[in-house]
C-alpha positions, -999 to 999 in steps of 0.1 A, spaced: -62 -908 312 -35 -890 293 -43 -909 260 -81 -906 265 -95 -892 232 -127 -881 248 -109 -856 270 -83 -844 244 -84 -807 237 -101 -798 204 -77 -792 175 -49 -814 188 -61 -846 171 -38 -853 142 -67 -869 123 -88 -837 126 -58 -815 117 -52 -837 86 -88 -835 77 -89 -797 80 -58 -795 58 -73 -817 32 -105 -797 31 -86 -764 28 -66 -778 -1 -98 -791 -17 -115 -756 -14 -84 -739 -28 -83 -764 -58 -120 -758 -64 -116 -720 -64 -88 -722 -89 -108 -745 -112 -139 -722 -110 -116 -691 -117 -100 -709 -147 -134 -721 -159 -148 -685 -160 -117 -672 -178 -104 -646 -154 -111 -634 -120 -104 -597 -126 -118 -570 -105 -142 -542 -118 -116 -516 -124 -93 -540 -142 -121 -549 -165 -130 -512 -169 -95 -503 -179 -93 -532 -204 -126 -520 -220 -115 -483 -222 -81 -493 -237 -98 -513 -264 -124 -487 -272 -96 -461 -276 -68 -482 -289 -85 -500 -318 -98 -468 -334 -66 -449 -328 -47 -477 -345 -71 -477 -374 -66 -439 -378 -27 -442 -376 -27 -471 -402 -52 -453 -423 -32 -420 -424 -1 -439 -434 -18 -457 -461 -36 -426 -474 -3 -406 -476 14 -435 -494 -15 -441 -518 -27 -406 -521 -63 -413 -511 -66 -390 -481 -89 -392 -461 -109 -422 -473 -88 -452 -460 -85 -433 -426 -122 -430 -422 -129 -465 -434 -102 -481 -410 -113 -459 -381 -150 -472 -384 -138 -508 -390 -115 -506 -359 -144 -492 -339 -166 -521 -349 -139 -545 -340 -136 -529 -306 -172 -532 -300 -171 -569 -309 -141 -575 -286 -158 -559 -257 -190 -579 -262 -169 -611 -263 -150 -600 -231 -184 -596 -215 -197 -630 -225 -165 -648 -213 -164 -628 -180 -200 -635 -169 
């Protein structure tokens, strides 16, 4: 009676334990595949910080580069204004692409 599989406690059968381990490994692999397929699995605050840094950083970089070029070329303030608006447009495009890839 000691080797009777019908009376064995649940969870002590090596076949069941092996099956549970394989199922857990398959679920983990599937979760990783889905996360990789969707790009990133970032949380809301992380995505928000990325959007904010893009919307501030691109135009700020355009302003800095524009000021340097304006001072070198003597065209103040035209290159600064043009590069600021171009950088803002680039930031908007980047945020839209991030949204498409994330959803």
